[in-house]
Kinemage of the C-alpha trace (Angstrom):
@kinemage 1
@onewidth
@group {chain A} dominant
@subgroup {mainchain}
@vectorlist {calphas} color= white
{ca met a 1} P 36.760 -148.071 -34.675
{ca arg a 2} L 35.333 -146.433 -31.589
{ca ser a 3} L 36.059 -147.895 -28.203
{ca thr a 4} L 33.269 -149.255 -26.009
{ca gly a 5} L 33.686 -146.298 -23.655
{ca leu a 6} L 33.233 -143.772 -26.451
{ca arg a 7} L 30.137 -145.560 -27.761
{ca arg a 8} L 28.600 -145.502 -24.267
{ca leu a 9} L 29.387 -141.809 -23.908
{ca asp a 10} L 27.820 -141.158 -27.313
{ca arg a 11} L 24.616 -142.972 -26.312
{ca ala a 12} L 24.509 -141.102 -23.012
{ca leu a 13} L 24.829 -137.737 -24.775
{ca lys a 14} L 22.036 -138.671 -27.179
{ca leu a 15} L 19.764 -139.557 -24.248
{ca val a 16} L 20.529 -136.251 -22.562
{ca leu a 17} L 19.771 -134.340 -25.769
{ca leu a 18} L 16.542 -136.295 -26.258
{ca gly a 19} L 15.483 -135.529 -22.702
{ca ala a 20} L 16.239 -131.844 -23.160
{ca thr a 21} L 14.266 -131.812 -26.425
{ca leu a 22} L 11.250 -133.477 -24.815
{ca phe a 23} L 11.424 -131.119 -21.846
{ca gly a 24} L 11.577 -128.139 -24.168
{ca ala a 25} L 8.606 -129.425 -26.147
{ca ala a 26} L 6.638 -129.871 -22.935
{ca gln a 27} L 7.448 -126.315 -21.938
{ca val a 28} L 6.254 -125.009 -25.306
{ca leu a 29} L 3.021 -127.021 -25.120
{ca ala a 30} L 2.326 -125.991 -21.518
{ca ala a 31} L -0.470 -123.451 -21.185
{ca arg a 32} L -2.112 -121.275 -18.583
{ca arg a 33} L -5.800 -122.143 -18.305
{ca ala a 34} L -8.456 -120.881 -15.904
{ca leu a 35} L -12.088 -121.558 -15.029
{ca val a 36} L -13.881 -118.699 -13.256
{ca ile a 37} L -17.372 -119.040 -11.709
{ca gly a 38} L -19.435 -116.240 -10.154
{ca asn a 39} L -22.911 -116.939 -8.749
{ca asp a 40} L -25.277 -114.181 -7.547
{ca ser a 41} L -28.829 -115.159 -8.499
{ca tyr a 42} L -29.550 -117.984 -6.053
{ca gln a 43} L -33.118 -119.206 -6.270
{ca his a 44} L -33.549 -120.924 -2.898
{ca val a 45} L -30.994 -119.196 -0.639
{ca ala a 46} L -30.103 -115.536 -0.164
{ca pro a 47} L -28.856 -113.975 -3.426
{ca leu a 48} L -25.530 -112.138 -3.509
{ca ala a 49} L -24.644 -108.727 -4.905
{ca asn a 50} L -21.046 -108.903 -6.116
{ca ala a 51} L -20.128 -112.514 -6.961
{ca arg a 52} L -20.537 -112.046 -10.732
{ca asn a 53} L -18.594 -108.775 -10.593
{ca asp a 54} L -15.865 -110.591 -8.679
{ca ala a 55} L -15.709 -113.311 -11.330
{ca arg a 56} L -15.493 -110.763 -14.145
{ca ser a 57} L -12.740 -108.828 -12.378
{ca val a 58} L -10.658 -111.918 -11.632
{ca ala a 59} L -11.153 -113.207 -15.187
{ca lys a 60} L -9.745 -109.948 -16.583
{ca glu a 61} L -6.706 -110.174 -14.317
{ca leu a 62} L -6.073 -113.785 -15.297
{ca glu a 63} L -6.375 -112.938 -18.997
{ca ala a 64} L -3.870 -110.124 -18.542
{ca ala a 65} L -1.504 -112.651 -16.938
{ca gly a 66} L -1.710 -114.937 -19.985
{ca phe a 67} L -4.460 -117.370 -18.964
{ca gln a 68} L -7.062 -118.763 -21.359
{ca val a 69} L -10.177 -118.074 -19.295
{ca thr a 70} L -13.604 -119.696 -19.329
{ca arg a 71} L -16.271 -117.789 -17.388
{ca val a 72} L -19.447 -119.184 -15.842
{ca leu a 73} L -21.881 -116.579 -14.516
{ca asp a 74} L -24.867 -117.698 -12.410
{ca gly a 75} L -24.030 -121.316 -13.088
{ca ser a 76} L -26.744 -123.921 -12.711
{ca arg a 77} L -25.979 -127.454 -11.591
{ca arg a 78} L -25.777 -128.604 -15.203
{ca gly a 79} L -23.869 -125.525 -16.383
{ca met a 80} L -21.218 -125.790 -13.674
{ca asn a 81} L -20.713 -129.519 -14.184
{ca glu a 82} L -20.425 -129.188 -17.959
{ca ala a 83} L -17.960 -126.311 -17.630
{ca val a 84} L -15.802 -128.259 -15.152
{ca asp a 85} L -15.852 -131.394 -17.336
{ca ala a 86} L -14.835 -129.406 -20.433
{ca phe a 87} L -12.119 -127.585 -18.496
{ca leu a 88} L -10.626 -130.814 -17.156
{ca arg a 89} L -10.539 -132.325 -20.662
{ca arg a 90} L -8.466 -129.412 -21.976
{ca ile a 91} L -5.762 -129.594 -19.286
{ca gln a 92} L -2.461 -131.074 -20.429
{ca arg a 93} L 0.358 -132.343 -18.252
{ca gly a 94} L 2.627 -129.400 -17.548
{ca asp a 95} L -0.139 -126.772 -17.653
{ca glu a 96} L -0.592 -124.099 -14.983
{ca val a 97} L -4.273 -123.882 -14.100
{ca ala a 98} L -6.392 -121.621 -11.922
{ca phe a 99} L -9.912 -122.131 -10.609
{ca tyr a 100} L -11.873 -119.285 -9.030
{ca phe a 101} L -15.304 -119.509 -7.399
{ca ser a 102} L -17.322 -116.657 -5.944
{ca gly a 103} L -20.684 -117.484 -4.377
{ca his a 104} L -22.199 -119.663 -1.688
{ca gly a 105} L -20.387 -122.686 -0.264
{ca ser a 106} L -21.502 -125.401 2.148
{ca gln a 107} L -20.124 -128.297 4.138
{ca pro a 108} L -22.570 -130.932 5.412
{ca pro a 109} L -21.419 -132.507 8.715
{ca gln a 110} L -20.441 -135.875 7.234
{ca ser a 111} L -18.769 -134.755 4.010
{ca gly a 112} L -16.339 -132.335 2.416
{ca pro a 113} L -16.926 -128.740 1.268
{ca phe a 114} L -19.214 -128.018 -1.698
{ca leu a 115} L -19.681 -125.030 -4.012
{ca leu a 116} L -23.323 -124.239 -4.735
{ca pro a 117} L -24.969 -123.683 -8.142
{ca val a 118} L -27.710 -121.052 -8.307
{ca asp a 119} L -30.545 -123.578 -8.709
{ca ile a 120} L -29.671 -125.813 -5.759
{ca asp a 121} L -32.228 -126.632 -3.070
{ca val a 122} L -30.298 -126.915 0.216
{ca ser a 123} L -33.154 -128.579 2.073
{ca ser a 124} L -31.035 -131.596 3.026
{ca glu a 125} L -27.458 -132.797 3.275
{ca arg a 126} L -28.128 -135.339 0.546
{ca ala a 127} L -29.333 -132.600 -1.814
{ca ile a 128} L -26.091 -130.687 -1.314
{ca gln a 129} L -23.958 -133.788 -1.882
{ca arg a 130} L -25.951 -134.673 -4.998
{ca asp a 131} L -26.307 -131.268 -6.672
{ca ala a 132} L -23.353 -129.119 -5.557
{ca leu a 133} L -19.772 -129.162 -6.825
{ca ser a 134} L -17.381 -131.044 -4.536
{ca leu a 135} L -14.352 -128.859 -3.830
{ca glu a 136} L -12.271 -131.840 -2.700
{ca gln a 137} L -13.017 -133.783 -5.876
{ca leu a 138} L -12.260 -130.770 -8.056
{ca val a 139} L -8.923 -130.119 -6.328
{ca asp a 140} L -7.957 -133.777 -6.750
{ca asp a 141} L -8.937 -133.759 -10.433
{ca leu a 142} L -6.870 -130.650 -11.108
{ca gly a 143} L -3.889 -132.039 -9.210
{ca gln a 144} L -3.897 -135.229 -11.282
{ca arg a 145} L -3.771 -133.317 -14.574
{ca ala a 146} L -1.810 -130.075 -14.146
{ca arg a 147} L 1.755 -129.280 -13.148
{ca phe a 148} L 0.452 -126.530 -10.872
{ca ser a 149} L -3.085 -125.647 -9.821
{ca leu a 150} L -4.259 -122.545 -7.968
{ca val a 151} L -7.709 -122.767 -6.373
{ca ile a 152} L -9.337 -119.571 -5.073
{ca val a 153} L -12.640 -119.823 -3.197
{ca asp a 154} L -14.460 -116.631 -2.184
{ca ala a 155} L -17.261 -118.099 -0.085
{ca cys a 156} L -18.281 -118.164 3.568
{ca arg a 157} L -17.119 -120.806 6.006
{ca asp a 158} L -19.945 -120.456 8.525
{ca asp a 159} L -23.573 -121.569 8.979
{ca pro a 160} L -25.146 -121.234 5.523
{ca phe a 161} L -28.714 -120.683 6.753
{ca arg a 162} L -27.898 -117.617 8.828
{ca gln a 163} L -28.998 -115.427 5.909
{ca ala a 164} L -26.542 -112.717 6.865
{ca lys a 165} L -27.322 -109.414 5.194
{ca gln a 166} L -23.814 -108.764 3.916
{ca gly a 167} L -22.233 -112.208 3.876
{ca arg a 168} L -21.937 -115.280 1.694
{ca ser a 169} L -23.668 -117.755 3.997
{ca leu a 170} L -24.988 -121.267 3.246
{ca ala a 171} L -26.711 -124.519 5.105
{ca pro a 172} L -27.452 -125.447 8.776
{ca gly a 173} L -24.501 -126.265 11.010
{ca thr a 174} L -21.917 -126.272 8.228
{ca thr a 175} L -18.495 -124.750 7.607
{ca leu a 176} L -16.059 -124.940 4.719
{ca ser a 177} L -13.300 -126.801 6.532
{ca arg a 178} L -9.690 -127.430 5.597
{ca ile a 179} L -9.058 -129.754 2.676
{ca glu a 180} L -5.931 -131.770 1.893
{ca pro a 181} L -4.889 -130.922 -1.678
{ca pro a 182} L -2.412 -133.016 -3.693
{ca lys a 183} L 1.176 -131.980 -4.369
{ca gly a 184} L 1.484 -129.032 -6.725
{ca thr a 185} L -1.670 -127.315 -5.465
{ca leu a 186} L -2.197 -123.960 -3.756
{ca val a 187} L -5.632 -123.286 -2.252
{ca ile a 188} L -6.726 -119.841 -1.088
{ca met a 189} L -9.981 -119.332 0.815
{ca ser a 190} L -11.404 -115.887 1.482
{ca ala a 191} L -12.176 -116.598 5.149
{ca ser a 192} L -11.009 -118.873 7.941
{ca lys a 193} L -13.152 -121.658 9.358
{ca gly a 194} L -16.387 -120.395 10.923
{ca gln a 195} L -16.135 -116.923 9.331
{ca gln a 196} L -18.263 -115.014 6.856
{ca ala a 197} L -16.707 -113.612 3.677
{ca leu a 198} L -18.063 -110.074 3.312
{ca asp a 199} L -19.897 -109.299 0.091
{ca arg a 200} L -19.563 -105.567 0.915
{ca leu a 201} L -18.555 -103.377 3.844
{ca ser a 202} L -21.923 -101.626 4.154
{ca asp a 203} L -25.153 -100.989 2.281
{ca asn a 204} L -23.495 -97.856 0.872
{ca asp a 205} L -20.248 -99.538 -0.189
{ca pro a 206} L -19.515 -98.128 -3.683
{ca val a 207} L -17.038 -100.876 -4.670
{ca ala a 208} L -18.575 -103.530 -6.929
{ca asn a 209} L -16.396 -106.341 -5.563
{ca gly a 210} L -16.443 -108.394 -2.395
{ca val a 211} L -13.896 -107.439 0.241
{ca phe a 212} L -11.564 -110.371 -0.455
{ca thr a 213} L -11.598 -110.084 -4.238
{ca arg a 214} L -11.067 -106.317 -4.310
{ca glu a 215} L -7.834 -106.847 -2.376
{ca leu a 216} L -6.878 -109.950 -4.368
{ca ile a 217} L -6.983 -108.231 -7.759
{ca lys a 218} L -4.826 -105.366 -6.481
{ca gln a 219} L -2.077 -107.768 -5.475
{ca met a 220} L -2.314 -110.073 -8.522
{ca arg a 221} L -0.784 -107.301 -10.666
{ca thr a 222} L 2.457 -107.075 -8.687
{ca val a 223} L 5.433 -108.269 -10.731
{ca gly a 224} L 7.720 -110.644 -8.838
{ca leu a 225} L 5.192 -111.386 -6.067
{ca ser a 226} L 4.581 -115.097 -5.462
{ca ala a 227} L 1.059 -116.356 -4.873
{ca ser a 228} L 1.830 -117.337 -1.272
{ca glu a 229} L 3.324 -113.913 -0.498
{ca met a 230} L 0.386 -112.303 -2.279
{ca leu a 231} L -2.009 -113.988 0.145
{ca lys a 232} L -0.136 -112.584 3.140
{ca arg a 233} L -0.690 -109.073 1.800
{ca val a 234} L -4.324 -109.795 0.960
{ca arg a 235} L -4.858 -111.297 4.399
{ca gly a 236} L -3.569 -108.165 6.117
{ca ser a 237} L -5.718 -105.852 3.979
{ca val a 238} L -8.883 -107.939 4.367
{ca glu a 239} L -8.464 -108.294 8.118
{ca ala a 240} L -7.968 -104.560 8.512
{ca ala a 241} L -11.010 -103.713 6.379
{ca ala a 242} L -13.228 -106.181 8.265
{ca gln a 243} L -12.007 -104.946 11.651
{ca arg a 244} L -13.142 -101.433 10.823
{ca ile a 245} L -16.754 -102.655 10.883
{ca asn a 246} L -16.129 -105.040 13.825
{ca his a 247} L -16.149 -108.146 11.640
{ca ala a 248} L -13.709 -111.077 11.681
{ca gln a 249} L -12.494 -112.291 8.282
{ca arg a 250} L -9.051 -113.779 7.750
{ca pro a 251} L -8.192 -115.438 4.404
{ca ala a 252} L -6.673 -118.907 4.716
{ca leu a 253} L -3.917 -120.606 2.726
{ca ile a 254} L -3.311 -124.310 2.126
{ca asp a 255} L 0.010 -124.643 0.308
{ca glu a 256} L 1.106 -127.956 -1.188
{ca ser a 257} L 2.896 -126.381 -4.155
{ca ser a 258} L 6.380 -127.617 -5.007
{ca asn a 259} L 7.602 -124.278 -6.391
{ca glu a 260} L 6.530 -120.677 -6.075
{ca phe a 261} L 3.914 -119.525 -8.590
{ca tyr a 262} L 3.943 -115.998 -10.062
{ca phe a 263} L 1.275 -114.261 -12.112
{ca tyr a 264} L 4.053 -111.948 -13.357
{ca pro a 265} L 7.562 -113.367 -12.834
{ca gly a 266} L 10.317 -110.817 -12.396
{ca lys a 267} L 11.994 -108.631 -9.827
{ca leu a 268} L 9.744 -107.432 -7.019
{ca val a 269} L 9.775 -103.654 -7.218
{ca ala a 270} L 8.653 -102.870 -3.692
{ca ala a 271} L 7.258 -104.761 -0.741
{ca ala a 272} L 5.003 -103.510 2.021
{ca ala a 273} L 5.522 -104.817 5.543
{ca val a 274} L 2.558 -106.959 6.608
{ca thr a 275} L 1.878 -108.029 10.182
{ca glu a 276} L -0.085 -111.119 11.056
{ca ala a 277} L -2.767 -109.072 12.872
{ca pro a 278} L -2.666 -105.487 11.604
{ca thr a 279} L -4.347 -102.784 13.638
{ca ala a 280} L -4.558 -100.387 10.709
{ca glu a 281} L -4.932 -100.837 6.968
{ca pro a 282} L -1.448 -101.322 5.474
{ca ala a 283} L -0.239 -99.150 2.659
{ca leu a 284} L -0.716 -100.701 -0.763
{ca pro a 285} L 2.536 -101.946 -2.325
{ca leu a 286} L 3.905 -100.280 -5.423
{ca thr a 287} L 3.268 -102.216 -8.622
{ca val a 288} L 4.415 -101.894 -12.179
{ca ala a 289} L 1.143 -103.082 -13.700
{ca gln a 290} L 0.765 -99.892 -15.738
{ca asn a 291} L 4.181 -100.449 -17.340
{ca tyr a 292} L 3.898 -104.215 -17.829
{ca ala a 293} L 3.260 -105.223 -21.445
{ca pro a 294} L 0.559 -107.912 -20.901
{ca gln a 295} L -1.422 -105.554 -18.671
{ca arg a 296} L -1.163 -102.680 -21.175
{ca glu a 297} L -2.251 -105.002 -23.984
{ca phe a 298} L -5.249 -106.255 -22.011
{ca asp a 299} L -6.281 -102.746 -20.973
{ca ala a 300} L -6.151 -101.630 -24.617
{ca trp a 301} L -8.262 -104.604 -25.716
{ca asp a 302} L -10.739 -104.043 -22.882
{ca arg a 303} L -11.230 -100.426 -23.991
{ca ala a 304} L -11.597 -101.376 -27.655
{ca ala a 305} L -14.022 -104.218 -26.951
{ca ser a 306} L -16.113 -102.009 -24.654
{ca ala a 307} L -16.283 -99.246 -27.274
{ca gly a 308} L -17.402 -101.763 -29.887
{ca asp a 309} L -16.883 -99.511 -32.945
{ca lys a 310} L -14.613 -99.865 -35.979
{ca gly a 311} L -12.352 -96.978 -35.041
{ca ala a 312} L -11.510 -98.406 -31.610
{ca leu a 313} L -10.911 -101.919 -32.975
{ca glu a 314} L -8.728 -100.647 -35.843
{ca ala a 315} L -6.691 -98.519 -33.420
{ca phe a 316} L -6.162 -101.575 -31.205
{ca leu a 317} L -4.906 -103.653 -34.154
{ca arg a 318} L -2.498 -100.903 -35.210
{ca glu a 319} L -1.063 -100.733 -31.711
{ca his a 320} L -1.096 -104.495 -31.006
{ca pro a 321} L -1.032 -106.336 -34.372
{ca lys a 322} L 0.304 -109.576 -32.829
{ca ser a 323} L -1.862 -109.523 -29.707
{ca arg a 324} L -3.560 -112.675 -28.465
{ca tyr a 325} L -6.790 -110.652 -28.868
{ca ala a 326} L -6.068 -109.697 -32.508
{ca leu a 327} L -8.212 -112.513 -33.918
{ca his a 328} L -11.146 -111.408 -31.768
{ca ala a 329} L -10.671 -107.827 -32.960
{ca arg a 330} L -10.569 -108.812 -36.652
{ca leu a 331} L -13.659 -110.990 -36.324
{ca arg a 332} L -15.561 -108.184 -34.608
{ca leu a 333} L -14.534 -105.818 -37.395
{ca ala a 334} L -15.777 -108.312 -39.980
{ca arg a 335} L -19.114 -108.657 -38.206
{ca leu a 336} L -19.480 -104.880 -37.966
{ca ser a 337} L -18.980 -104.812 -41.746
{ca gly a 338} L -21.895 -107.211 -42.208
{ca ala a 339} L -20.041 -110.510 -42.588
{ca asn a 340} L -21.745 -113.546 -41.069
{ca ile a 341} L -18.763 -114.957 -39.205
{ca ala a 342} L -18.825 -117.105 -36.078
{ca met a 343} L -16.728 -115.993 -33.123
{ca pro a 344} L -13.656 -118.086 -32.116
{ca asp a 345} L -13.768 -121.481 -30.426
{ca pro a 346} L -14.638 -120.750 -26.760
{ca thr a 347} L -11.904 -123.152 -25.588
{ca gln a 348} L -9.309 -120.772 -27.061
{ca gly a 349} L -10.356 -117.578 -25.346
{ca pro a 350} L -12.746 -115.757 -23.023
{ca thr a 351} L -16.116 -117.488 -22.752
{ca asp a 352} L -19.337 -116.916 -20.826
{ca tyr a 353} L -21.620 -119.886 -20.085
């Protein structure tokens, strides 16, 4: 007959094993989910040129990093709210989530920062509070549901009615001020308080992304680079680019994360020295994006989907038969063959609202 001490030890071991099993199950069930919004076609304030392009570019990078991405392009008040509600319902405890917004933002004097839908009328503070998306509320909602949440806002933090030719400006006397996110949250804003986030460097700028996002997507591909370190590099590059046209734009970071977050965990191949106030554009760091399997897989799918013919889709399936995009490829092939088949559930893959 076992002694009391042995029975206690046996129970303790069982509890440890149960805890390890539950932890492992949680890890398996955990997912990477993202909601990406890009608004250009504003009806009552100055339209933008690159916000939708920015959203598409960031969505592709997030997909390559293993995120299930929902896109909203030119989101109305109803469209943005429905997309946010659906996104929040899908988040499970333990998930890593990302939210990206590119467009106009506003902060009425007596309230927190808001992200503007394309159909908003910013004639009054009450209209903004009623019809725009509260950034503070969204950050709190994400923090209550996910293990880690990354919030990226590419919008101005100055007077929204200035109607700047190249900026993302919003409503009278407002700025997107600092917010206080919950634990486990990392917030990145494309400009510091009182600054404009440049939509482009000049009227002849050939790049189809805003200044912040074009630098962001370069750095997102770097294996072994944490999100907080990534911002430091982006900040240096954005500041240098803005300084060349005598403009002040410095991305801001609010970090309440418990652990470092990586788009691509691994050993950092090379790091570029970044100063807090660079006088010249720093050299881009080396990356291994071209040799990293998820990036290669996404690039192959992007080429096949863009081509849209049977040969390209069949070649993709031969090269990547177990890809997360394989179902999409097979369904597209079936539709090209004349089958009347619905595309996959939008909650399980890339979606445009």
